[in-house]
C-alpha positions as CSV (number, residue, x, y, z in Angstrom):
1,M,0.0,0.0,0.0
2,Q,2.8,2.4,0.8
3,N,4.5,1.7,-2.5
4,T,1.2,2.5,-4.2
5,A,1.0,5.9,-2.5
6,D,4.5,6.7,-3.7
7,E,3.7,5.7,-7.2
8,E,0.7,8.0,-7.2
9,T,2.8,10.9,-5.8
10,L,5.4,10.3,-8.6
11,E,2.7,10.1,-11.2
12,S,1.1,13.4,-10.1
13,C,4.4,15.2,-10.1
14,T,5.5,13.8,-13.4
15,Q,2.2,14.9,-15.0
16,T,2.9,18.4,-13.8
17,L,6.4,18.6,-15.2
18,P,7.4,15.5,-17.1
19,L,10.9,14.1,-16.7
20,P,12.8,14.4,-20.0
21,R,14.3,11.3,-21.5
22,G,17.8,10.7,-20.4
23,C,17.6,13.1,-17.4
24,S,19.1,11.7,-14.2
25,G,17.4,12.3,-10.9
26,V,19.0,14.4,-8.2
27,C,17.8,14.9,-4.6
28,W,18.9,18.1,-3.0
29,D,18.9,19.7,0.4
30,A,17.2,22.9,-0.7
31,E,18.4,25.0,2.2
32,R,22.1,23.9,2.2
33,E,22.3,23.3,-1.6
34,L,24.2,20.1,-0.9
35,R,23.7,17.0,-3.1
36,S,22.3,14.6,-0.4
37,P,19.2,12.5,0.3
38,T,16.4,14.2,2.0
39,E,13.2,13.0,3.7
40,S,11.3,13.6,0.5
41,S,11.8,13.5,-3.2
42,G,13.5,16.7,-4.4
43,R,12.3,19.0,-7.0
44,A,15.3,20.2,-9.1
45,F,15.1,22.2,-12.2
46,G,18.0,22.0,-14.6
47,S,19.0,25.4,-16.0
48,K,21.6,24.1,-18.5
49,R,21.1,25.9,-21.8
50,G,18.1,27.7,-20.5
51,C,16.1,24.5,-20.1
52,V,14.0,24.1,-17.0
53,R,13.6,20.4,-16.3
54,L,12.2,18.3,-13.5
55,A,14.5,15.8,-11.8
56,L,12.3,13.6,-9.7
57,Q,13.3,10.1,-8.7
58,R,12.3,7.7,-6.0
59,V,15.1,6.7,-3.8
60,F,15.3,3.2,-2.3
61,G,18.1,3.2,0.2
62,D,20.7,4.8,-2.0
63,I,20.8,8.3,-3.6
64,I,21.3,8.3,-7.4
65,C,22.9,11.6,-8.5
66,G,22.8,13.2,-11.9
67,P,25.9,14.3,-13.9
68,I,28.3,16.5,-12.0
69,S,28.5,18.9,-14.9
70,E,24.7,19.5,-14.8
71,T,23.7,22.8,-13.2
72,F,20.5,22.9,-11.3
73,K,18.2,25.6,-9.9
74,V,16.5,24.3,-6.7
75,Y,13.2,25.7,-5.5
76,G,12.2,25.2,-1.9
77,S,9.8,26.6,0.6
78,A,11.3,29.4,2.7
79,D,10.0,28.0,5.9
80,Q,11.2,24.4,5.2
81,E,13.3,23.1,8.0
82,D,16.6,21.4,7.4
83,K,15.9,17.8,8.4
84,P,18.2,14.9,8.4
85,S,17.7,12.2,5.7
86,T,15.8,9.1,6.5
87,S,16.2,5.6,5.2
88,S,12.7,5.6,3.7
89,V,10.9,8.2,1.6
90,S,7.5,6.5,1.7
91,T,6.4,8.4,4.9
92,A,7.2,11.8,3.5
93,P,4.4,13.9,2.1
94,A,4.4,14.8,-1.5
95,P,6.4,17.9,-2.2
96,K,4.6,21.0,-3.3
97,M,5.8,23.9,-5.4
98,P,5.6,27.1,-3.5
99,E,3.7,30.0,-4.9
100,N,6.6,32.4,-4.7
101,A,9.5,30.2,-5.8
102,Q,12.9,31.6,-5.0
103,N,16.1,30.7,-6.9
104,V,18.6,30.1,-4.2
105,T,21.6,29.4,-6.5
106,I,21.8,32.7,-8.3
107,S,25.0,34.4,-7.1
108,D,25.1,38.1,-6.2
109,A,28.7,38.1,-7.5
110,G,27.4,37.0,-10.9
111,A,25.0,39.9,-11.0
112,R,27.7,42.3,-9.9
113,G,30.0,40.9,-12.6
114,A,27.4,41.5,-15.3
115,D,26.9,45.1,-14.2
116,A,30.6,45.6,-14.2
117,I,30.9,44.3,-17.8
118,D,28.1,46.6,-18.9
119,M,29.8,49.6,-17.3
120,L,33.1,48.8,-19.0
121,A,31.3,48.4,-22.3
122,R,29.8,51.9,-21.9
123,E,33.1,53.4,-21.0
124,A,34.8,51.7,-24.0
125,E,32.1,53.2,-26.3
126,E,32.6,56.6,-24.8
127,L,36.4,56.4,-25.3
128,R,35.9,55.2,-28.8
129,K,33.7,58.3,-29.6
130,K,36.3,60.6,-28.1
131,L,39.0,59.0,-30.1
132,E,37.0,59.4,-33.3
133,L,36.5,63.1,-32.5
134,E,40.3,63.6,-32.1
135,R,40.9,61.8,-35.4
136,Q,38.3,64.1,-37.1
137,K,40.3,67.2,-35.9
138,L,43.3,66.0,-37.9
139,N,41.2,65.4,-41.0
140,D,41.8,68.8,-42.6
141,V,40.7,67.6,-46.1
142,S,39.0,64.6,-47.6
143,I,40.6,62.4,-50.2
144,E,37.9,63.4,-52.7
145,Q,38.8,67.1,-52.3
146,A,42.5,66.4,-52.5
147,A,41.9,64.5,-55.8
148,E,39.7,67.2,-57.4
149,R,42.6,68.5,-59.6
150,L,43.5,65.1,-60.9
151,E,42.5,64.1,-64.4
152,P,39.8,61.5,-64.4
153,L,40.7,58.1,-65.7
154,T,40.0,57.4,-69.3
155,Q,37.7,54.6,-70.3
156,L,39.5,51.4,-69.4
157,S,39.5,48.6,-71.9
158,I,39.9,45.5,-69.8
159,K,39.2,42.2,-71.5
160,Q,39.2,38.5,-70.5
161,R,42.3,36.8,-72.0
162,R,42.5,33.4,-70.4
163,I,40.2,30.9,-68.7
164,L,41.9,28.2,-66.6
165,K,39.7,25.1,-66.2
166,G,40.6,22.0,-64.2
167,H,39.1,22.2,-60.7
168,A,36.1,20.1,-59.9
169,G,35.0,22.3,-57.0
170,K,34.8,25.9,-55.9
171,V,38.1,27.7,-56.3
172,L,38.7,29.3,-53.0
173,C,42.1,31.0,-53.3
174,M,44.9,31.8,-55.9
175,D,48.2,33.6,-56.0
176,W,50.7,34.8,-58.6
177,S,54.3,33.8,-58.8
178,L,56.8,36.6,-58.9
179,D,57.9,35.4,-62.3
180,K,54.6,36.9,-63.5
181,R,53.7,33.8,-65.4
182,H,52.7,31.0,-63.0
183,I,49.6,30.9,-60.8
184,V,48.7,28.5,-57.9
185,S,45.1,27.8,-57.0
186,S,43.3,25.8,-54.3
187,S,39.8,24.4,-54.3
188,Q,37.0,22.8,-52.4
189,D,37.8,19.5,-54.3
190,G,41.1,19.2,-52.3
191,K,43.3,19.9,-55.3
192,V,46.1,22.5,-55.5
193,I,47.1,23.2,-59.1
194,V,50.0,25.2,-60.5
195,W,49.2,26.8,-63.8
196,D,51.2,28.3,-66.7
197,G,49.2,31.5,-67.2
198,F,50.5,32.0,-70.8
199,T,49.5,28.6,-72.1
200,T,46.8,27.6,-69.5
201,N,48.6,24.3,-69.0
202,K,48.7,22.6,-65.6
203,E,52.3,22.0,-64.5
204,H,51.4,20.4,-61.1
205,A,48.2,19.0,-59.7
206,L,48.4,18.0,-56.1
207,T,45.8,16.2,-54.0
208,M,45.9,17.4,-50.5
209,P,44.8,15.2,-47.5
210,T,41.7,17.4,-46.9
211,T,39.0,19.0,-48.9
212,W,38.4,22.8,-48.7
213,V,41.9,23.9,-49.2
214,M,41.1,27.5,-48.3
215,A,44.5,29.1,-48.7
216,C,47.5,28.9,-51.0
217,A,50.6,31.1,-51.6
218,Y,53.7,31.2,-53.8
219,S,57.1,31.7,-52.1
220,P,59.2,34.7,-53.2
221,S,61.6,32.4,-55.0
222,A,58.8,30.6,-56.8
223,Q,60.4,27.4,-55.7
224,M,57.7,26.3,-53.3
225,I,54.1,26.8,-52.4
226,A,52.2,26.8,-49.2
227,C,48.6,25.6,-48.7
228,G,46.2,24.6,-46.0
229,G,42.5,24.5,-44.9
230,L,40.2,22.4,-42.8
231,D,43.0,20.1,-41.6
232,N,44.2,23.1,-39.4
233,K,47.6,22.8,-41.0
234,C,49.7,24.7,-43.5
235,S,51.8,22.5,-45.7
236,V,54.8,23.5,-47.8
237,V,55.5,21.7,-51.1
238,P,58.8,22.3,-53.1
239,L,58.2,22.5,-56.8
240,S,60.2,20.4,-59.2
241,F,59.6,18.1,-62.2
242,E,61.2,15.1,-60.5
243,D,59.3,12.3,-58.8
244,D,56.1,12.7,-56.9
245,I,56.6,16.1,-55.2
246,L,53.9,15.2,-52.6
247,Q,56.4,13.0,-50.9
248,K,58.3,16.1,-50.0
249,R,55.3,17.8,-48.5
250,R,55.9,19.1,-45.0
251,S,53.5,20.3,-42.4
252,V,54.9,23.6,-41.1
253,A,52.1,25.3,-39.2
254,T,49.4,23.8,-37.0
255,H,46.5,25.8,-35.6
256,T,43.6,24.7,-33.3
257,S,41.0,25.6,-36.0
258,Y,40.9,25.8,-39.8
259,M,43.6,27.7,-41.6
260,S,42.0,30.5,-43.6
261,C,45.0,32.4,-45.1
262,C,48.7,32.3,-45.5
263,T,51.6,34.3,-47.2
264,F,55.3,34.3,-47.1
265,L,57.3,37.1,-45.3
266,R,59.9,38.5,-47.7
267,S,61.7,35.1,-47.8
268,D,61.1,31.4,-48.3
269,N,61.9,30.7,-44.7
270,L,59.2,32.7,-42.9
271,L,55.5,31.9,-43.3
272,L,52.6,34.0,-41.9
273,T,49.2,32.2,-41.3
274,G,45.8,33.2,-40.1
275,S,43.2,30.8,-38.6
276,G,39.7,30.3,-37.4
277,D,41.1,30.1,-33.9
278,S,41.3,34.0,-33.9
279,T,45.1,34.0,-34.0
280,C,47.9,34.7,-36.5
281,A,51.3,33.2,-36.4
282,I,54.8,33.3,-38.0
283,W,56.5,30.0,-38.6
284,D,60.0,28.9,-39.5
285,V,59.6,26.9,-42.6
286,E,62.8,24.8,-42.1
287,S,62.2,23.8,-38.5
288,G,58.4,24.1,-38.4
289,Q,58.7,26.0,-35.1
290,M,56.4,29.0,-34.3
291,I,58.4,32.2,-34.1
292,Q,55.7,34.6,-33.0
293,N,52.0,34.3,-32.1
294,F,49.5,37.2,-32.4
295,H,46.4,37.4,-30.2
296,G,43.9,40.3,-30.6
297,H,41.0,39.3,-32.8
298,T,37.8,38.2,-31.1
299,G,36.6,36.2,-34.1
300,D,37.9,34.1,-36.9
301,V,40.8,35.6,-38.9
302,F,40.0,35.6,-42.6
303,A,42.8,37.5,-44.3
304,V,46.4,38.7,-43.8
305,D,48.7,40.7,-45.9
306,V,52.3,42.2,-45.8
307,P,53.5,45.4,-47.5
308,K,55.2,44.9,-50.9
309,C,58.1,47.0,-49.9
310,D,61.0,45.0,-48.3
311,T,61.3,47.5,-45.4
312,G,58.9,47.6,-42.5
313,N,58.0,45.2,-39.7
314,I,54.2,45.1,-39.9
315,F,51.4,43.1,-41.3
316,I,47.6,43.5,-41.3
317,S,44.8,41.1,-40.6
318,G,41.0,41.1,-40.8
319,G,38.3,38.8,-39.7
320,A,34.8,38.1,-38.2
321,D,35.1,40.8,-35.5
322,K,34.7,43.5,-38.2
323,H,38.2,44.9,-37.4
324,A,41.4,45.3,-39.3
325,L,44.4,45.1,-37.1
326,V,48.0,46.2,-37.7
327,W,50.7,44.1,-36.0
328,D,54.3,44.7,-35.1
329,I,56.2,41.5,-36.2
330,R,59.0,42.1,-33.7
331,T,56.9,42.4,-30.5
332,G,53.8,40.5,-31.5
333,Q,51.6,43.4,-30.4
334,C,48.7,45.0,-32.1
335,V,49.8,48.6,-32.8
336,Q,46.7,49.9,-34.6
337,S,43.1,48.9,-34.9
338,F,40.7,50.1,-37.6
339,E,36.9,49.7,-37.6
340,G,34.1,50.9,-39.8
341,H,32.7,47.8,-41.4
342,D,29.3,46.5,-40.3
343,A,30.1,42.9,-41.1
344,D,33.0,40.4,-41.5
345,V,36.2,41.7,-43.1
346,N,36.7,39.0,-45.8
347,T,39.8,40.4,-47.5
348,L,42.4,43.2,-47.3
349,R,45.4,44.4,-49.3
350,F,48.2,46.9,-48.8
351,H,48.5,49.9,-51.1
352,P,51.7,49.7,-53.2
353,N,53.3,52.5,-51.1
354,G,52.7,50.6,-47.9
355,D,51.1,53.5,-46.1
356,A,47.5,52.5,-46.6
357,F,45.4,49.4,-47.2
358,A,42.0,48.5,-48.6
359,T,39.5,46.1,-47.1
360,G,36.4,44.2,-48.4
361,S,33.5,43.1,-46.3
362,D,30.2,41.3,-46.1
363,D,28.6,44.7,-45.8
364,A,29.1,45.1,-49.6
365,S,31.7,47.9,-49.2
366,C,35.4,48.4,-49.6
367,R,37.2,50.9,-47.4
368,L,40.6,52.6,-47.5
369,F,42.5,53.1,-44.2
370,D,45.5,55.4,-43.9
371,L,48.2,54.2,-41.4
372,R,49.6,57.7,-41.0
373,A,46.3,59.4,-40.4
374,D,45.2,56.5,-38.3
375,R,41.7,56.6,-39.8
376,Q,39.4,55.6,-42.6
377,V,39.8,57.9,-45.6
378,C,37.4,56.5,-48.2
379,V,34.4,54.2,-48.7
380,Y,33.8,52.4,-52.0
381,E,30.2,51.4,-52.3
382,K,27.0,51.8,-54.3
383,E,23.4,51.4,-53.3
384,S,22.8,49.0,-56.1
385,V,25.5,46.7,-54.8
386,L,24.2,44.4,-52.1
387,F,26.6,41.4,-52.2
388,P,29.8,40.8,-50.2
389,V,33.3,41.7,-51.3
390,N,35.5,38.7,-51.3
391,G,38.7,40.0,-52.9
392,V,40.5,43.3,-53.3
393,D,43.8,44.4,-54.9
394,F,45.4,47.6,-56.3
395,S,46.9,48.3,-59.6
396,L,50.7,48.8,-59.7
397,S,50.4,52.6,-59.2
398,G,47.5,52.3,-56.6
399,R,45.2,54.4,-58.6
400,I,42.8,51.6,-59.4
401,L,41.2,49.3,-56.8
402,F,39.8,46.0,-58.1
403,A,37.0,44.3,-56.0
404,G,35.5,40.9,-56.5
405,Y,31.8,40.6,-55.4
406,G,29.4,37.8,-54.6
407,D,27.2,38.8,-57.6
408,Y,29.8,37.3,-60.0
409,R,31.2,40.7,-61.0
410,V,34.5,42.6,-60.6
411,G,34.3,46.3,-59.8
412,V,37.0,48.7,-61.0
413,W,37.2,51.7,-58.7
414,D,39.2,55.0,-59.0
415,S,40.8,54.8,-55.5
416,L,41.3,58.6,-55.3
417,K,38.0,59.9,-56.6
418,C,36.1,57.1,-55.0
419,V,34.0,56.4,-58.1
420,R,33.4,53.1,-59.9
421,Q,34.9,53.2,-63.4
422,S,33.7,50.0,-64.9
423,V,32.5,46.4,-64.2
424,L,33.9,43.1,-65.5
425,Y,31.5,40.3,-66.4
426,G,32.4,36.7,-67.0
427,H,32.1,34.5,-64.0
428,E,29.0,32.4,-63.4
429,N,29.3,32.3,-59.6
430,R,30.7,34.4,-56.8
431,V,34.2,35.8,-57.1
432,S,36.2,34.3,-54.2
433,C,39.7,35.8,-54.7
434,L,41.4,38.4,-56.8
435,R,45.1,39.3,-57.4
436,T,47.0,41.8,-59.6
437,S,50.0,40.4,-61.4
438,P,53.4,41.5,-60.0
439,D,54.2,43.5,-63.2
440,G,50.7,45.2,-63.2
441,T,49.7,43.9,-66.7
442,A,46.9,41.6,-65.6
443,I,44.5,40.6,-62.9
444,C,43.5,37.1,-62.0
445,T,40.1,36.2,-60.5
446,A,39.0,32.9,-58.9
447,S,35.4,31.9,-58.6
448,W,33.0,29.4,-57.2
449,D,32.2,28.5,-60.9
450,C,35.4,26.3,-60.7
451,T,37.3,28.5,-63.1
452,I,40.2,31.0,-62.9
453,R,40.1,34.0,-65.3
454,I,42.9,36.3,-66.4
455,W,42.0,39.8,-67.5
456,A,44.4,42.3,-69.2
457,F,44.5,45.9,-70.1
458,R,44.8,46.9,-73.7
459,G,47.8,49.1,-72.9
460,K,51.1,47.9,-71.3
461,C,49.7,47.9,-67.7
462,F,46.9,49.3,-65.6
463,P,47.1,52.9,-64.6
C-alpha cells in the first residue's frame, strides 16, 4: 500500500512537469544546496542551456545523483526546515511547489560581474567616440577634395584573356608567382594546381589530405608553395619536375582551428598564417617552429597581408570581428586597430606605397584606411551593390582598386576619386579571390564556378 502511494505521488508530479528522456534524478537539500538524500523527493530544475527540467526520482536506500556537470536551480519553501535524511521516503508527504518560488543558486557576485561588464562596455564606447573626435580634428581635407585637380581616368579597356579550367569544386584561393607567369590555386575539391598563365597548361596537380583547401601562396623564389585548410595545418611543397613532389610535402604550421589564409614574409623561410582560432602566427619553414603568435582578434581571422616593400616590420589582418588590425612583427603586439565595417572583413590588401590598405566586407563595401592618419579615408560602395566583397587588390600605381563581389562581377574603382569606373563580367558564380600580377599587366580572379580567369588591359599595364 505504501509503494502504491509513492507511485501515485510520482505520477502526479510527473504529469505536472514530465521528466525528459535521459535526465538523471537528483535529490537536493534545498536549504544547504548540498547533493544529499532528504526526507522527500527533491524538485530540481535544470538550468543548463536555459532549459527548466524536473529531476524527480524515487530513492530506495541509495541516492542516485545526476551528472556532476549538470547545473540545477533548486526551488524550496522558505520555511522548510533542514531535516536529516531518512532511510525511507515512503512516509514523506508529496512535495509542493511554493507559490513564490525563489532561486537560491543565483549568485550576487554574478550579477555584480554582469553590471561591471556593462559599465566597462559603456566606458569603452565613450572612449571610442572621443578618439574618433580627435581623429576628425586631424582630418583637414577629404581624399575626394584632394583629388579634385587630378585628371579622371579614361575609359578602361579590360578584356578577358585566359580561362583556366581543371578544378572540380569551388576555387577558394589563388596567388601569382613573382615570375609573372605562374599561378597557384586551391579548391574545395582538395586539389592544388600550379598553372602556366600563358599557355593555360597545368604544371602540377596535387591532391591534399583534406577538402576545402582554403589558402595557398607562392614563395618569393617561386620554388615552393604553401597551402592549408580544414586540416588546421599549413603544408609547404617544393616544386620540381622530378618524382612525386607530394612525398616532399611538410606540415609547417598547426592551428587549433581551420587555416584561412597564408603568405610568405619576404623570404622562403618565414610563413605567416591566419586561422579560425582567432590568431595569426609566424613560422620557421625549415624547423616548423612557431616564431611569434599574435592574439587580438575576437573572431575568426579571414585574411592577412604584408606590404610589398621590403622594409617595415608590420602586417595586417582582418576577420569576423569587423576589425582590421596592424601588428608589429618584432613584438607580437597590435599597434593599430581600424573599424568601420558593419560585417565580417573578408579580404584586405596593402596599397603599393605601404602607407594604406583596402578592405572588403560582407557589408558590400570596400574601405581605405591610412596608417599615418590613423583613420578611414574613403568608402567604395553603391546602393545597387548588395553582395559581399571577397577579394580586393590595387593596380601597380595604386590608382585603381579592383574588387570581386558575390554577384559574380568585378568592380573597377578609382581609388582617389572614389567612383566606380567599370564592371567586369564573365564569372558564373561568386568571385572568391582576386590578385593583380606582379608587373601590373593583368589581374586574375578565382570563382565558385570552378574557373580562374585572367584579365588584361589593352595598354602595357593598368594605370
